[in-house]
C-alpha positions as CSV (number, residue, x, y, z in Angstrom):
1,M,70.6,-26.0,29.1
2,S,68.9,-29.5,29.6
3,D,67.1,-31.2,26.7
4,A,64.1,-32.8,26.1
5,F,65.4,-35.9,28.2
6,N,66.1,-33.9,31.0
7,T,69.7,-34.4,31.3
8,P,71.1,-32.8,34.0
9,V,72.8,-29.3,33.4
10,S,76.3,-29.1,34.2
11,V,77.4,-26.8,37.0
12,D,80.9,-24.8,36.7
13,P,83.4,-26.4,38.6
14,R,84.8,-23.4,39.9
15,L,81.2,-22.8,41.7
16,L,81.3,-26.2,43.3
17,E,84.6,-25.8,44.7
18,V,83.9,-22.5,46.7
19,L,79.9,-23.8,47.7
20,V,79.4,-25.3,51.4
21,C,76.3,-26.3,52.9
22,P,74.4,-23.4,54.6
23,V,73.6,-25.5,57.2
24,T,76.7,-27.1,58.3
25,R,79.1,-24.9,56.6
26,G,80.7,-28.3,55.0
27,K,81.4,-29.4,51.9
28,L,79.0,-30.8,49.0
29,T,79.2,-33.6,46.8
30,Y,77.7,-33.2,43.2
31,D,75.3,-35.7,41.9
32,R,75.2,-34.9,38.1
33,D,72.4,-37.9,37.7
34,A,70.2,-36.4,40.3
35,G,71.2,-33.0,39.7
36,E,71.8,-32.4,43.2
37,L,74.3,-30.9,45.5
38,I,74.4,-33.2,48.5
39,S,75.4,-32.2,52.2
40,V,76.1,-35.7,54.3
41,G,76.5,-33.6,57.4
42,A,72.9,-31.9,56.9
43,K,71.3,-35.1,55.3
44,L,70.0,-32.7,52.8
45,A,70.2,-32.6,48.8
46,Y,70.1,-29.0,47.4
47,P,68.6,-28.9,43.8
48,I,70.3,-27.5,40.7
49,R,67.6,-25.7,38.5
50,E,69.0,-24.7,35.2
51,G,72.5,-24.6,36.1
52,V,71.4,-22.5,39.2
53,P,72.3,-24.4,42.7
54,I,69.2,-23.5,45.1
55,M,71.6,-23.3,48.3
56,L,68.0,-22.7,50.7
57,A,67.1,-25.5,53.2
58,E,63.7,-24.8,52.7
59,E,64.0,-26.1,49.0
60,A,66.3,-28.9,49.9
61,R,65.2,-32.6,49.8
62,Q,65.7,-34.6,53.1
63,L,68.0,-37.6,52.5
64,D,67.2,-40.9,54.7
């Protein structure tokens, strides 16, 4: 869990190996500092909340 300083929660590396972007089916990159999974192909950043990746395009942040 994260502490009072909002330190990002780590995600199980085995989970990161099998997750793909639901839009492009491409690989994701883990941004630990931002607590997001990045899909370069879809230009989306999927949030990770309390250690759980939220893999919904509607919940993703658009990247520039």
